[in-house]
Structures are given as structure tokens and as C-alpha cells.
KEROMAR-790114 format. One record per residue (C-alpha): residue in three letters; x, y, z. Coordinates in nm, 2 decimals. Layout:
[rec ALA; [X; Y; Z]],
...
This chain:
[rec UNK; [13.01; 12.74; 9.57]],
[rec UNK; [12.70; 12.52; 9.57]],
[rec UNK; [12.64; 12.28; 9.85]],
[rec UNK; [12.64; 11.91; 9.76]],
[rec UNK; [12.30; 11.76; 9.72]],
[rec UNK; [12.18; 11.60; 10.04]],
[rec UNK; [12.12; 11.22; 10.00]],
[rec UNK; [11.88; 11.03; 10.22]],
[rec UNK; [11.91; 10.67; 10.35]],
[rec UNK; [11.90; 10.36; 10.13]],
[rec UNK; [11.59; 10.23; 10.30]],
[rec UNK; [11.37; 9.98; 10.11]],
[rec UNK; [11.01; 9.87; 10.17]],
[rec UNK; [10.64; 9.97; 10.15]],
[rec UNK; [10.47; 10.19; 10.41]],
[rec UNK; [10.10; 10.17; 10.43]],
[rec UNK; [9.98; 10.52; 10.50]],
[rec UNK; [9.63; 10.59; 10.62]],
[rec UNK; [9.58; 10.92; 10.43]],
[rec UNK; [9.37; 11.19; 10.59]],
[rec UNK; [9.10; 11.39; 10.41]],
[rec UNK; [9.21; 11.71; 10.23]],
[rec UNK; [9.57; 11.62; 10.17]],
[rec UNK; [9.71; 11.55; 9.82]],
[rec UNK; [9.88; 11.22; 9.76]],
[rec UNK; [10.20; 11.39; 9.65]],
[rec UNK; [10.21; 11.61; 9.96]],
[rec UNK; [10.19; 11.32; 10.20]],
[rec UNK; [10.43; 11.12; 9.99]],
[rec UNK; [10.70; 11.40; 10.04]],
[rec UNK; [10.63; 11.41; 10.41]],
[rec UNK; [10.67; 11.04; 10.45]],
[rec UNK; [10.99; 11.05; 10.25]],
[rec UNK; [11.14; 11.31; 10.47]],
[rec UNK; [11.03; 11.14; 10.79]],
[rec UNK; [11.21; 10.82; 10.68]],
[rec UNK; [11.50; 11.02; 10.54]],
[rec UNK; [11.47; 10.81; 10.23]],
[rec UNK; [11.66; 10.87; 9.91]],
[rec UNK; [11.37; 10.77; 9.69]],
[rec UNK; [10.99; 10.74; 9.73]],
[rec UNK; [10.68; 10.70; 9.52]],
[rec UNK; [10.31; 10.61; 9.57]],
[rec UNK; [10.11; 10.35; 9.39]],
[rec UNK; [9.81; 10.54; 9.25]],
[rec UNK; [9.69; 10.87; 9.39]],
[rec UNK; [9.39; 10.92; 9.61]],
[rec UNK; [9.18; 11.23; 9.56]],
[rec UNK; [9.21; 11.50; 9.83]],
[rec UNK; [8.85; 11.41; 9.94]],
[rec UNK; [8.95; 11.04; 9.99]],
[rec UNK; [9.10; 10.88; 10.29]],
[rec UNK; [9.25; 10.54; 10.36]],
[rec UNK; [9.52; 10.31; 10.23]],
[rec UNK; [9.79; 10.47; 10.02]],
[rec UNK; [10.09; 10.24; 9.98]],
[rec UNK; [10.42; 10.44; 9.96]],
[rec UNK; [10.72; 10.26; 9.82]],
[rec UNK; [11.07; 10.36; 9.95]],
[rec UNK; [11.40; 10.29; 9.78]],
[rec UNK; [11.42; 9.98; 9.56]],
[rec UNK; [11.05; 9.91; 9.63]],
[rec UNK; [10.97; 10.19; 9.38]],
[rec UNK; [11.08; 9.96; 9.10]],
[rec UNK; [10.79; 9.73; 9.18]],
[rec UNK; [10.52; 9.98; 9.26]],
[rec UNK; [10.37; 9.94; 8.91]],
[rec UNK; [10.23; 9.60; 9.01]],
[rec UNK; [10.00; 9.76; 9.27]],
[rec UNK; [9.85; 9.99; 9.00]],
[rec UNK; [9.71; 9.67; 8.85]],
[rec UNK; [9.57; 9.53; 9.17]],
[rec UNK; [9.21; 9.51; 9.30]],
[rec UNK; [9.09; 9.76; 9.56]],
[rec UNK; [8.81; 9.79; 9.81]],
[rec UNK; [8.63; 10.11; 9.91]],
[rec UNK; [8.37; 10.24; 10.15]],
[rec UNK; [8.17; 10.53; 9.99]],
[rec UNK; [7.89; 10.76; 10.09]],
[rec UNK; [7.69; 10.92; 9.81]],
[rec UNK; [7.45; 11.21; 9.82]],
[rec UNK; [7.14; 11.14; 9.61]],
[rec UNK; [6.96; 11.42; 9.43]],
[rec UNK; [7.26; 11.63; 9.33]],
[rec UNK; [7.51; 11.59; 9.05]],
[rec UNK; [7.84; 11.77; 9.04]],
[rec UNK; [8.09; 11.84; 8.76]],
[rec UNK; [8.35; 11.63; 8.93]],
[rec UNK; [8.11; 11.36; 9.06]],
[rec UNK; [8.23; 11.44; 9.41]],
[rec UNK; [8.18; 11.70; 9.68]],
[rec UNK; [8.48; 11.90; 9.57]],
[rec UNK; [8.30; 12.00; 9.25]],
[rec UNK; [8.02; 12.24; 9.16]],
[rec UNK; [7.66; 12.13; 9.17]],
[rec UNK; [7.53; 12.12; 8.81]],
[rec UNK; [7.19; 11.96; 8.85]],
[rec UNK; [6.94; 11.90; 9.13]],
[rec UNK; [6.66; 11.65; 9.11]],
[rec UNK; [6.40; 11.50; 9.35]],
[rec UNK; [6.48; 11.15; 9.49]],
[rec UNK; [6.18; 10.95; 9.40]],
[rec UNK; [6.30; 10.59; 9.45]],
[rec UNK; [6.22; 10.29; 9.67]],
[rec UNK; [6.43; 10.00; 9.80]],
[rec UNK; [6.33; 9.78; 9.51]],
[rec UNK; [6.45; 10.03; 9.25]],
[rec UNK; [6.77; 10.08; 9.45]],
[rec UNK; [6.84; 9.71; 9.47]],
[rec UNK; [6.78; 9.66; 9.10]],
[rec UNK; [7.01; 9.95; 9.01]],
[rec UNK; [7.29; 9.82; 9.24]],
[rec UNK; [7.26; 9.47; 9.10]],
[rec UNK; [7.32; 9.61; 8.75]],
[rec UNK; [7.68; 9.71; 8.85]],
[rec UNK; [7.77; 9.36; 8.99]],
[rec UNK; [7.94; 9.24; 8.68]],
[rec UNK; [8.21; 9.30; 8.42]],
[rec UNK; [8.13; 9.62; 8.22]],
[rec UNK; [8.29; 9.91; 8.03]],
[rec UNK; [8.35; 10.24; 8.21]],
[rec UNK; [8.43; 10.57; 8.06]],
[rec UNK; [8.69; 10.75; 8.28]],
[rec UNK; [8.59; 11.08; 8.44]],
[rec UNK; [8.74; 11.39; 8.29]],
[rec UNK; [8.87; 11.47; 8.64]],
[rec UNK; [9.13; 11.20; 8.64]],
[rec UNK; [9.51; 11.17; 8.59]],
[rec UNK; [9.48; 10.97; 8.27]],
[rec UNK; [9.65; 11.14; 7.98]],
[rec UNK; [9.53; 11.26; 7.64]],
[rec UNK; [9.79; 11.39; 7.40]],
[rec UNK; [10.04; 11.43; 7.68]],
[rec UNK; [9.82; 11.62; 7.92]],
[rec UNK; [9.62; 11.49; 8.22]],
[rec UNK; [9.25; 11.49; 8.17]],
[rec UNK; [9.18; 11.70; 8.48]],
[rec UNK; [9.39; 11.98; 8.32]],
[rec UNK; [9.15; 11.99; 8.02]],
[rec UNK; [8.85; 11.97; 8.26]],
[rec UNK; [8.97; 12.27; 8.46]],
[rec UNK; [8.97; 12.46; 8.13]],
[rec UNK; [8.62; 12.35; 8.05]],
[rec UNK; [8.74; 12.12; 7.77]],
[rec UNK; [8.60; 11.77; 7.72]],
[rec UNK; [8.82; 11.53; 7.52]],
[rec UNK; [8.75; 11.18; 7.38]],
[rec UNK; [8.80; 10.90; 7.63]],
[rec UNK; [8.79; 10.53; 7.55]],
[rec UNK; [8.57; 10.30; 7.77]],
[rec UNK; [8.78; 10.05; 7.97]],
[rec UNK; [8.68; 9.71; 8.10]],
[rec UNK; [8.62; 9.70; 8.48]],
[rec UNK; [8.48; 9.44; 8.72]],
[rec UNK; [8.28; 9.50; 9.03]],
[rec UNK; [8.35; 9.19; 9.23]],
[rec UNK; [8.13; 9.29; 9.52]],
[rec UNK; [7.89; 9.57; 9.60]],
[rec UNK; [7.75; 9.57; 9.95]],
[rec UNK; [7.45; 9.79; 10.05]],
[rec UNK; [7.53; 9.94; 10.39]],
[rec UNK; [7.25; 10.20; 10.46]],
[rec UNK; [7.02; 10.44; 10.29]],
[rec UNK; [6.91; 10.73; 10.51]],
[rec UNK; [6.74; 11.04; 10.36]],
[rec UNK; [6.96; 11.15; 10.07]],
[rec UNK; [7.27; 10.95; 10.19]],
[rec UNK; [7.36; 10.61; 10.04]],
[rec UNK; [7.65; 10.41; 10.19]],
[rec UNK; [7.81; 10.12; 10.00]],
[rec UNK; [8.12; 9.90; 10.02]],
[rec UNK; [8.27; 9.82; 9.68]],
[rec UNK; [8.54; 9.57; 9.57]],
[rec UNK; [8.66; 9.65; 9.22]],
[rec UNK; [8.93; 9.57; 8.96]],
[rec UNK; [9.21; 9.79; 8.85]],
[rec UNK; [9.13; 10.13; 8.70]],
[rec UNK; [8.78; 10.16; 8.84]],
[rec UNK; [8.66; 10.51; 8.93]],
[rec UNK; [8.42; 10.50; 9.22]],
[rec UNK; [8.31; 10.85; 9.14]],
[rec UNK; [8.20; 10.74; 8.80]],
[rec UNK; [8.01; 10.44; 8.94]],
[rec UNK; [7.82; 10.67; 9.18]],
[rec UNK; [7.75; 10.92; 8.90]],
[rec UNK; [7.62; 10.63; 8.68]],
[rec UNK; [7.41; 10.50; 8.96]],
[rec UNK; [7.25; 10.84; 9.01]],
[rec UNK; [7.16; 10.84; 8.65]],
[rec UNK; [7.01; 10.49; 8.67]],
[rec UNK; [6.80; 10.61; 8.96]],
[rec UNK; [6.69; 10.92; 8.78]],
[rec UNK; [6.80; 11.16; 9.06]],
[rec UNK; [7.17; 11.21; 9.02]],
[rec UNK; [7.43; 11.15; 9.28]],
[rec UNK; [7.79; 11.24; 9.38]],
[rec UNK; [8.05; 11.11; 9.63]],
[rec UNK; [8.07; 11.29; 9.97]],
[rec UNK; [8.29; 11.04; 10.15]],
[rec UNK; [8.54; 10.79; 10.01]],
[rec UNK; [8.77; 10.56; 10.20]],
[rec UNK; [9.00; 10.31; 10.05]],
[rec UNK; [9.00; 10.01; 10.27]],
[rec UNK; [9.24; 9.78; 10.09]],
[rec UNK; [9.49; 9.76; 9.80]],
[rec UNK; [9.57; 9.41; 9.68]],
[rec UNK; [9.62; 9.19; 9.98]],
[rec UNK; [9.76; 9.45; 10.22]],
[rec UNK; [9.58; 9.43; 10.56]],
[rec UNK; [9.40; 9.73; 10.69]],
[rec UNK; [9.54; 9.68; 11.04]],
[rec UNK; [9.89; 9.76; 10.91]],
[rec UNK; [9.80; 10.12; 10.81]],
[rec UNK; [9.96; 10.41; 11.00]],
[rec UNK; [9.85; 10.77; 11.00]],
[rec UNK; [10.09; 11.06; 10.92]],
[rec UNK; [10.03; 11.19; 11.27]],
[rec UNK; [10.14; 10.85; 11.42]],
[rec UNK; [10.44; 10.84; 11.20]],
[rec UNK; [10.54; 11.20; 11.30]],
[rec UNK; [10.51; 11.11; 11.66]],
[rec UNK; [10.75; 10.82; 11.62]],
[rec UNK; [10.99; 11.03; 11.41]],
[rec UNK; [10.99; 11.31; 11.68]],
[rec UNK; [11.14; 11.07; 11.93]],
[rec UNK; [11.42; 10.98; 11.69]],
[rec UNK; [11.51; 11.34; 11.60]],
[rec UNK; [11.58; 11.41; 11.97]],
[rec UNK; [11.89; 11.19; 11.94]],
[rec UNK; [12.22; 11.31; 11.81]],
[rec UNK; [12.25; 11.01; 11.58]],
[rec UNK; [11.89; 10.89; 11.50]],
[rec UNK; [11.82; 10.51; 11.51]],
[rec UNK; [11.55; 10.46; 11.25]],
[rec UNK; [11.46; 10.11; 11.36]],
[rec UNK; [11.13; 10.21; 11.52]],
[rec UNK; [11.03; 10.36; 11.18]],
[rec UNK; [11.17; 10.08; 10.96]],
[rec UNK; [10.98; 9.82; 11.15]],
[rec UNK; [10.66; 9.97; 10.99]],
[rec UNK; [10.78; 9.88; 10.64]],
[rec UNK; [10.65; 9.58; 10.45]],
[rec UNK; [10.89; 9.39; 10.22]],
[rec UNK; [11.00; 9.55; 9.90]],
[rec UNK; [10.86; 9.27; 9.69]],
[rec UNK; [10.51; 9.29; 9.85]],
[rec UNK; [10.37; 9.49; 9.56]],
[rec UNK; [10.43; 9.18; 9.35]],
[rec UNK; [10.33; 8.91; 9.60]],
[rec UNK; [10.06; 8.77; 9.38]],
[rec UNK; [10.31; 8.65; 9.12]],
[rec UNK; [10.46; 8.30; 9.15]],
[rec UNK; [10.81; 8.26; 9.29]],
[rec UNK; [11.12; 8.11; 9.12]],
[rec UNK; [11.41; 8.04; 9.35]],
[rec UNK; [11.76; 8.03; 9.21]],
[rec UNK; [12.07; 7.87; 9.36]],
[rec UNK; [12.33; 8.14; 9.44]],
[rec UNK; [12.56; 8.04; 9.15]],
[rec UNK; [12.28; 8.07; 8.90]],
[rec UNK; [12.15; 8.39; 9.06]],
[rec UNK; [12.49; 8.56; 9.01]],
[rec UNK; [12.43; 8.54; 8.63]],
[rec UNK; [12.07; 8.65; 8.67]],
[rec UNK; [12.18; 8.96; 8.86]],
[rec UNK; [12.41; 9.05; 8.58]],
[rec UNK; [12.11; 9.07; 8.35]],
[rec UNK; [12.14; 8.73; 8.18]],
[rec UNK; [11.86; 8.48; 8.12]],
[rec UNK; [11.91; 8.16; 8.32]],
[rec UNK; [11.78; 7.81; 8.33]],
[rec UNK; [11.58; 7.71; 8.64]],
[rec UNK; [11.36; 7.42; 8.76]],
[rec UNK; [10.99; 7.42; 8.85]],
[rec UNK; [10.92; 7.74; 8.65]],
[rec UNK; [10.56; 7.82; 8.53]],
[rec UNK; [10.51; 7.79; 8.16]],
[rec UNK; [10.50; 8.17; 8.10]],
[rec UNK; [10.44; 8.51; 8.25]],
[rec UNK; [10.60; 8.72; 8.52]],
[rec UNK; [10.76; 8.57; 8.83]],
[rec UNK; [10.93; 8.69; 9.15]],
[rec UNK; [11.29; 8.57; 9.17]],
[rec UNK; [11.46; 8.48; 9.50]],
[rec UNK; [11.81; 8.35; 9.58]],
[rec UNK; [11.94; 8.07; 9.78]],
[rec UNK; [11.81; 7.90; 10.10]],
[rec UNK; [11.73; 8.24; 10.25]],
[rec UNK; [11.50; 8.31; 9.95]],
[rec UNK; [11.62; 8.67; 9.92]],
[rec UNK; [11.42; 8.87; 9.67]],
[rec UNK; [11.65; 8.98; 9.38]],
[rec UNK; [11.40; 9.09; 9.11]],
[rec UNK; [11.12; 9.03; 8.86]],
[rec UNK; [11.16; 8.81; 8.56]],
[rec UNK; [10.96; 8.68; 8.26]],
[rec UNK; [10.96; 8.32; 8.16]],
[rec UNK; [11.09; 8.32; 7.80]],
[rec UNK; [10.96; 8.09; 7.52]],
[rec UNK; [11.26; 7.86; 7.57]],
[rec UNK; [11.18; 7.83; 7.95]],
[rec UNK; [11.47; 8.05; 8.07]],
[rec UNK; [11.41; 8.31; 8.34]],
[rec UNK; [11.47; 8.65; 8.18]],
[rec UNK; [11.54; 8.95; 8.41]],
[rec UNK; [11.30; 9.24; 8.38]],
[rec UNK; [11.36; 9.45; 8.70]],
[rec UNK; [11.65; 9.38; 8.93]],
[rec UNK; [11.72; 9.49; 9.29]],
[rec UNK; [12.03; 9.69; 9.33]],
[rec UNK; [12.23; 9.55; 9.62]],
[rec UNK; [12.36; 9.81; 9.86]],
[rec UNK; [12.65; 9.75; 10.11]],
[rec UNK; [12.54; 9.69; 10.46]],
């Protein structure tokens, strides 16, 4: 007789993990899920094993809204090695070309300035984007190159930090879907010497504050004190969670009276006051402004449900 499948807690919110170098995003996701004893978890865009820094992990109902973080702007600190190009554009790849670094500060400044704009970027083959149902990095590992469409990106800010020997350090604030490895590879080609990433740290996703990040080791230390109890009290862990609607905090809010919200929660479009003319909105209920889901303003002005929060018994 098979054992019943173990079910975790109905815990909902966003945990800001400070990911360590060398770990895969999925590996740390599973560890965080177990430590919170959560029934559901998902991350909001993977970080390469080489990369460290902010990895928002959504638990429970927050996973329904994680997609909105995929479209958010991000900030990185990166160190590039000049003079070497690799097949993955980072230090985890194989060196495919070595060239002398014959540049000066004026050349570097001009090259950096050329990236401070809206442009089109061809995604790296070593990415999780899909082509004909398979991830690009699966083709790349087989030595196969497939067509990739250039995508619009914006570099909002590109700060020069230091240039010492063959190391170049930058801070970059970019739009959704931007590959920092590709920027560094393209920069190396502009400079005529080649370059690849040797350190990458994600400092920020959307508006999430860097001081709210927690390392896996810190989380494990808190969890260890809970596990010593016969009946764990998860409050010391749950206090680390940000609200489940924080992935969508940049969208406008529509508040519904409880009577109207009852129909909305049944999946029916409803009339509301003070709604924006169109687009996605966060929907809250009553004086407490409890988050109940995402909606789209229909052409007739009604608030049409798109993703609803499942309400669990206390």
C-alpha cells in the first residue's frame, strides 16, 4: 500500500534569496521550499550557477503572480575579463579566442556609451529560451546553433566602476530579457579584444530592496531552531516573506466593496469606480484592502478577473 503524498503548508508570499555562487536556481528553490515546508514554490527567472544575488522565490498563491517579475527591470554588478572570449560568454565556458588588450580609457568610454540606449539583442545560445520545444542551451551543448530573433532591450544605466589590468567592473540597470553575458561579449567585440563574465551579482529585481535578501545559510540557521520543537512554529520564517502581490506592485490598484468582490471572486466581471481606462490592475477588497487577484479593465470599463487568489481556511 502506497503512502499518502505528503503535503506542505499553505504559506503564501515572496522570499528574497541571496543566491550563492555555484548553485543552480532550481536546487536552491527546492531547499527553500523544504525549509518553509511549503506546498508550492517557484522562482521568477533563473540565475546562472556562476551568478549570485537576488532570486525572488514565490511560495503558495504567490506563484500565480511570479510572471510579472519576469517582465521587470533588473540591476547587476559584473566583472569582465578582457582579452578572452568563451563559448558561453562567461567563466563556466571554454576559451575560444585570446587577443591582446590594446585599448585606452577614451576607447572604453566610447564603447560603454554605445550601450546606453534602446537596442536589439540576439539572445545567447546558452539560455533557457526555447526553439521548437527545446531550450537553447540543450542545442548549444550538442554544438548546434539555431536561429534566434533579436529582441528589444534597454540599458537604463551603465556605470563604470573600475578597470584594472584585464578586469573591468560595471554596474548595469537593464530592462526585461537582457542578457548581461551578451552585453559583455558584444562590448569585447567593440573593443577588439574579446571579453567574458567572471563575476555576476544581481543587486535588484523590480523594486525589491537589497537589504531584504537572506542567504540560504541564514535561512537554514533559523529553520534549525524550529525543527528542535515537537510542533514547529514557523513564524520566525514567515516574517521573512514579502506580500504575495508584491510581484505585481507596479500595477495600479482597484479596490472593491465586499459585496462586489464576492462576484469578482466567482470569476465574474464587475463594475467599479475610479478604474484606469485599460490594462492590468491589482484588485483588493474592502477597508482592509486585502489582495484578491489580478484583473484587466475590459472595453466596457468592467473589472474582468484574470488570476484569482484561492482563499484558504485560517
